[in-house]
VMD Tcl script that draws the C-alpha trace (Angstrom):
set ca {
  {-40.11 15.45 35.60}
  {-41.27 17.21 38.72}
  {-44.88 17.97 39.57}
  {-44.78 21.48 38.09}
  {-43.18 20.73 34.69}
  {-45.23 21.00 31.53}
  {-44.25 19.71 28.11}
  {-45.06 21.50 24.88}
  {-47.49 19.60 22.70}
  {-45.99 17.98 19.63}
  {-48.43 16.67 17.10}
  {-45.99 13.93 16.02}
  {-47.11 11.83 19.00}
  {-50.60 11.52 17.53}
  {-50.95 8.93 14.79}
  {-53.65 6.71 13.32}
  {-57.25 7.53 12.51}
  {-59.48 10.05 14.22}
  {-60.77 7.53 16.77}
  {-57.24 6.42 17.70}
  {-56.10 10.03 18.22}
  {-59.17 10.79 20.33}
  {-58.50 7.69 22.44}
  {-54.86 8.76 22.95}
  {-55.95 12.20 24.14}
  {-58.99 11.29 26.26}
  {-58.27 7.91 27.90}
  {-55.93 6.82 30.70}
  {-52.94 4.83 29.44}
  {-53.06 2.56 32.51}
  {-56.72 1.61 32.98}
  {-58.48 3.03 29.88}
  {-60.92 5.23 31.82}
  {-61.84 8.70 30.69}
  {-59.44 11.42 31.90}
  {-60.54 14.55 33.71}
  {-59.06 17.48 31.77}
  {-58.63 21.00 33.08}
  {-57.41 24.00 31.11}
  {-55.94 27.31 32.22}
  {-55.61 29.89 29.42}
  {-52.84 32.46 29.28}
  {-54.04 34.87 26.60}
  {-51.16 37.28 27.07}
  {-48.64 34.62 25.98}
  {-51.11 32.73 23.72}
  {-50.84 29.47 25.68}
  {-53.23 27.01 27.30}
  {-51.97 24.81 30.12}
  {-53.75 21.45 30.23}
  {-53.64 18.95 33.07}
  {-55.16 15.47 32.83}
  {-55.87 13.06 35.67}
  {-57.60 9.68 35.85}
  {-60.28 9.68 38.52}
  {-60.41 5.87 38.66}
  {-56.76 4.89 39.18}
  {-55.21 8.29 39.98}
  {-52.61 7.89 37.26}
  {-52.13 9.95 34.14}
  {-51.00 13.22 35.65}
  {-50.32 14.66 32.19}
  {-49.33 18.34 31.87}
  {-49.23 19.86 28.39}
  {-48.88 23.37 27.03}
  {-50.86 24.11 23.88}
  {-49.59 27.03 21.83}
  {-52.33 29.24 20.38}
  {-51.44 30.81 17.06}
}
mol new
graphics top color blue
foreach p $ca { graphics top sphere $p radius 0.5 }
foreach p [lrange $ca 0 end-1] q [lrange $ca 1 end] { graphics top cylinder $p $q radius 0.2 }
display resetview
């Protein structure tokens, strides 16, 4: 994937209890630190673009599109 590609969120990737899902969404997969999340809404197309970055190790450049319905 290039730096500008986003993937559409699929809820199948989240499994386990509430704490496990929250950890998957909020913590860096490499070092376990809290991710810095930023959101850019697109209300015309009912989408929210989310980017996530770890401020400690610089990894975790996750880009996800959330569909609003």
